[in-house]
N, C-alpha and C positions, 0 to 999 in steps of 0.2 A: 183624300178620295179615290178610290179605284173604280175604273170603268172600262168595259169593253164595248164599244159601240160599232156593231157591225153592220152590214147593209142586208146580211138574208140570214142570220144565225150562225152556227158552228158548220159552214160549209166544206171545211177542210181541215187536216191535220195541224197545220200551222196555227191557225185560230184556237184549235183545242190546247195546243202546247202554250200558245200566248196566254190563254185564259187561266192555266195550272200555274204558269210562272206568276201571273200577276195575284192570284190566289195564296201562292207559296205552298201549295200542298196538290199533290194528284189528283186528277177528278174522281177516281174511285173513292175517295174519302170525303167527297164534298156533296152536300145535299143542295138541290136545286129546286127553287120554288118560281113557278112559270106564272106569269100574269097576261092571260090570253085578250083583256079586256078589249083591245082595240080592234079585234076581230069581229066583235058581235054585230055589229051594223054593216059588215061587208056581206051582201047578197052572193049567191051562187055557191059554186063549189069551193069546198075547203081544201082541197088537195095540198094545197102550199102549207097551210097550218099545220097539217097531219105531218107533212115532210119535216116541218121544224121539230116536232115531237119526237120523229123517228130518228132525227140527228141527235137530238138531247139524249135520248136514249143509249145509243150507239156509242155516245161519247163517254158512258161507263159511269156515270155519278151513281153514289151510293142511294139517292133516292130522287125522283123526279115527282113532284106535286104540282097540281094546277090549282091556282088561287085566282078565282075570278072576283076582284073587288066591289065590282060593281053587283054582285049577287049574293053578297055577304056581309055581315055587319062586322064593324070594325073590331069587336071583341072576338070575333071568330078570325078574321083574316090577319089580324096582325100577329098573334102568337104562332101562326103558320108560317109567315114571313120571317119571324124571330127565329125559328127553326132552322131555317136554311142558310147556307154558306153564300150562295148564289142567288140574287132576284135577277130572273130574265123577264124583261118587258117585251113582248111579241109585237109583231107588225098589224097593220090594219087601216082604221082611220084615225090619222093623228088627234085631229080635233075632238073627236069622240073619247080618245084615250086621256088627254090633257084634262078635258071636262069632268071625266070620272076621277082622276087623280085628284083633283081639286076636291069633286062633290063628297068623295068618301073619306078625305082627309089625308090620304096617302101623300099627297104634297107636303104636308105639314110636318110628316114625321119621316119622310125618307132620308132626309140628311142625318138625321139621328141612326137610322137603320144603316146605312151607309158607312158608319163609323167603324163597324166590324164585319161588313158585308162587300160582296164586288156586285156592281150593277153590269149586267149584259143586255145590251140594247139590241133589238131586232127591228130594221126598217124604221116603222114608226115610233117605237120604242127607244131609238136612237135621237130620233128628229126632236123629240120633245125634251130633250135634256138641254137645249142650247139656251140663248137668251130669248128669241121668239121664234115663231112660226114663220118666218118670211119666206121660206121656200117650200113650205106645206100647200099642195094642191088637194086638200081633202075634199071628196065628192059628195060625201054622205052627210056630213053636218058642218055648220059653222058656228064660230064663237066671236064674239065681240072682243073680248080680252085675249090677244093672241100672244101675250108674253110666255116663254117657255118656262122651263123649271131653274133656268140658270145654273146648273150643275156644273156647266162648262161655258168657256167663253167663245166658243166658235159654232159653226153650223154643221149638219151632216146632212148630205144628200145622197140617199140609197140609190141602188141599182142602176148605177151608171153606165149607160149605153146597152140596159137589157132592152130586147125586143118587145118585152111584155109592158114596158114602162116607157112610151114615146117622149114622156115629158121629163125624163131623166138622161135624154141625149146630150152629149156634153154641149153643144151650141146652145141648146136652151136653158142649161144649167146655167151656163156663164152669162147669159142674158139676165135669168132671173136674179143672179147674185150681184149683177152691175150696181154699183152705188151704195152696196151693203157695206157697213164698218167693219164686220165680223169675218174671219176667213172661213171660207167654207172648203169640207173635204168632200169630194165627191168620190164614191166608193163604189166600185163593180161588187158583185155577190160573193167574190172570195176575200174581199177586204174589210178591215176595221179600223178604227182609232183606239189605240190603247192610251189611257190617262192613269199614270200612277202618281198621285200626289202632287199635282201639276206638270209634271213631264208628259209630254204629248208626241205619239210617234204612230205612222201607220204601219199595220203589220197584215199578214196574209198573203194571199197569191191573188195575181191578176191587175189590171189596170186600175189606177185611181187618178185623181187631178186635185191640186191644191190651189184654191183661187183665193190670194191676197185680198184681205177687206180695203176699202176706202180708207185713207187717213181721217181722223176724227178732226172736224173743224177745230181751229185754234181759237179761244176766246179774245176777241178785239180789245185792245187797251182803250180806255176812255178817251177821247180826242178833245174831250171839252177844256182839259185845262184845269179843272177844280181842284180846289186845296184839300 
């Protein structure tokens, strides 16, 4: 499975080059499908989302489609995702995104789609790929089942030390990650975690922090001396 889990999208040339290398082809030969669903419940100005779209266009993809899975039937959204080489899942409300991916059935077929495609996560789109939403502070919606997609075995915290995200300050992130068994990758907006068939490394430009997870408890042997 191939994933590029970014903090804020394709914000620099290094990330564009990393995506091309992960895909094995130059970006102008790749079709991109963008899933903007996470942004649907975020009120106010959407300049940040428009900026994501502009960066996708400037990256030079052969096609940029926008596929809102929550607004389309599966028989419409699935062929359009299958037409793409890269599936970009945009930012916004993490729990709304996860609820929509489950409710539409995308979560059930995503692993199959990623057999031949690259997953490009942006903010919330990166966070949902982990084992759970333990670092999510979604303000718009809540869900009882906070299990993630488990495409990767670590957690992503985007927007490290961004002035727009005070809860992503490093001290706050370290406190939130304390006690978690999973490693946390805290990424500034020029960084991403690249996953290539199990190999994991941080790419891009700017600060990042890796917070190791706590060791998993060792099962205790039966002390009863039974036979």
